[in-house]
C-alpha positions in Angstrom: 133.3 122.4 184.7 130.8 124.7 183.0 130.2 122.8 179.8 128.0 119.7 179.9 130.2 116.6 179.5 129.8 114.3 176.4 128.3 111.5 178.5 125.5 113.9 179.8 124.8 115.1 176.3 124.5 111.5 175.0 122.2 110.7 177.9 120.1 113.7 176.9 120.0 112.5 173.3 119.0 109.0 174.5 116.2 110.5 176.5 114.9 112.4 173.5 115.1 109.3 171.3 113.2 107.3 173.9 110.6 110.1 174.2 110.1 110.2 170.4 109.8 106.4 170.3 107.2 106.6 173.1 105.2 109.1 171.0 105.3 106.7 168.0 104.4 103.8 170.2 101.4 105.5 171.7 100.2 106.7 168.3 100.5 103.2 166.9 98.6 101.6 169.8 95.9 104.2 169.6 95.4 103.6 165.9 95.3 99.8 166.6 92.6 100.4 169.2 90.6 102.5 166.8 90.8 99.9 164.0 90.1 96.9 166.3 87.1 94.8 165.2 84.9 94.5 168.2 83.7 91.0 168.8 83.1 88.9 171.9 86.2 90.3 173.6 86.5 93.6 171.7 85.9 95.9 174.6 88.6 94.6 177.0 91.1 94.4 174.2 90.5 97.9 173.1 90.8 99.0 176.7 94.2 97.2 177.1 95.4 98.8 173.9 94.4 102.3 175.1 96.0 101.6 178.5 99.2 100.6 176.8 99.0 103.7 174.6 98.6 105.9 177.7 101.6 104.3 179.4 103.7 104.9 176.4 102.6 108.5 176.2 103.3 109.1 179.9 106.8 107.6 179.5 107.4 109.7 176.4 106.4 113.0 178.1 108.5 112.1 181.2 111.5 111.4 179.0 111.1 114.7 177.1 110.6 116.7 180.2 113.7 115.3 181.9 115.7 115.9 178.7 114.6 119.5 178.7 115.7 120.0 182.3 119.2 118.5 181.7 120.8 121.9 181.2 119.7 123.1 184.6 121.2 120.0 186.2 120.7 118.9 189.7 120.7 115.5 191.5 116.9 115.0 191.0 117.2 115.3 187.2 120.0 112.8 187.0 118.1 110.4 189.3 115.0 110.8 187.2 117.1 110.0 184.1 118.5 106.8 185.8 115.0 105.8 186.9 113.5 106.3 183.5 116.4 104.3 182.0 115.5 101.4 184.4 111.8 101.6 183.5 112.7 101.3 179.8 115.1 98.4 180.5 112.4 96.4 182.3 109.5 97.3 180.1 111.5 96.8 176.9 112.7 93.4 178.1 109.2 92.3 179.0 107.8 93.6 175.7 110.5 91.8 173.7 109.7 88.5 175.4 106.0 88.9 175.2 105.5 90.6 171.8 108.3 91.1 169.4 112.2 91.2 169.7 112.2 94.7 168.2 111.2 96.0 171.6 114.6 95.1 172.9 115.9 98.3 171.2 114.1 100.3 174.0 115.7 98.0 176.6 119.2 98.5 175.1 118.7 102.3 174.8 117.5 102.4 178.4 120.6 100.4 179.6 122.8 102.9 177.7 120.9 105.8 179.4 121.5 104.2 182.8 125.2 103.8 182.1 125.6 107.3 180.8 123.6 109.1 183.4 125.2 107.1 186.3 128.8 107.7 185.1 131.4 109.5 187.1 131.7 112.6 184.9 127.9 113.0 184.5 127.4 112.6 188.3 130.1 115.3 189.0 128.5 117.7 186.5 125.1 117.3 188.0 126.4 117.6 191.6 128.5 120.7 190.9 127.8 124.0 192.8 125.6 126.4 190.9 125.3 130.1 191.1 122.0 131.4 192.5 119.7 132.8 189.9 119.3 136.6 190.0 115.8 138.0 189.9 115.2 140.4 187.0 113.9 143.1 189.2 117.0 143.0 191.4 119.3 143.1 188.4 117.6 146.2 187.0 117.8 148.3 190.1 120.5 151.0 190.0 122.2 151.4 193.2 125.4 151.3 195.1 127.5 148.3 194.4 128.1 146.0 197.3 
């Protein structure tokens, strides 16, 4: 199997979608922190908003990095995708209960990511044998064929 299966491609698209939503989330929280009126509890609230923005940004970067590494494959990339999916399921569920039901979209997309990345065809594609990468200097050397 040399071509990435449909389930792996959809898992990759889910990771990109979650990464882009994380970028939007961190930007929204950073703007909210900048616009916050400081009063008696202004400092701690701004700190919590910036902490949440940082967490969203870290998850966004992790999602986009794992999505970029999907073409190379490997068990660690698939395990990272499943782990990120579970993080989004848990954090989206908590945010939906604590803040707004719209956050359940992240939980649903995270559950879809876990299902797609943990599927049989995706697992087989990530666990397949790969050819070793040739070094450019070795490929350019003229010499007797072995």
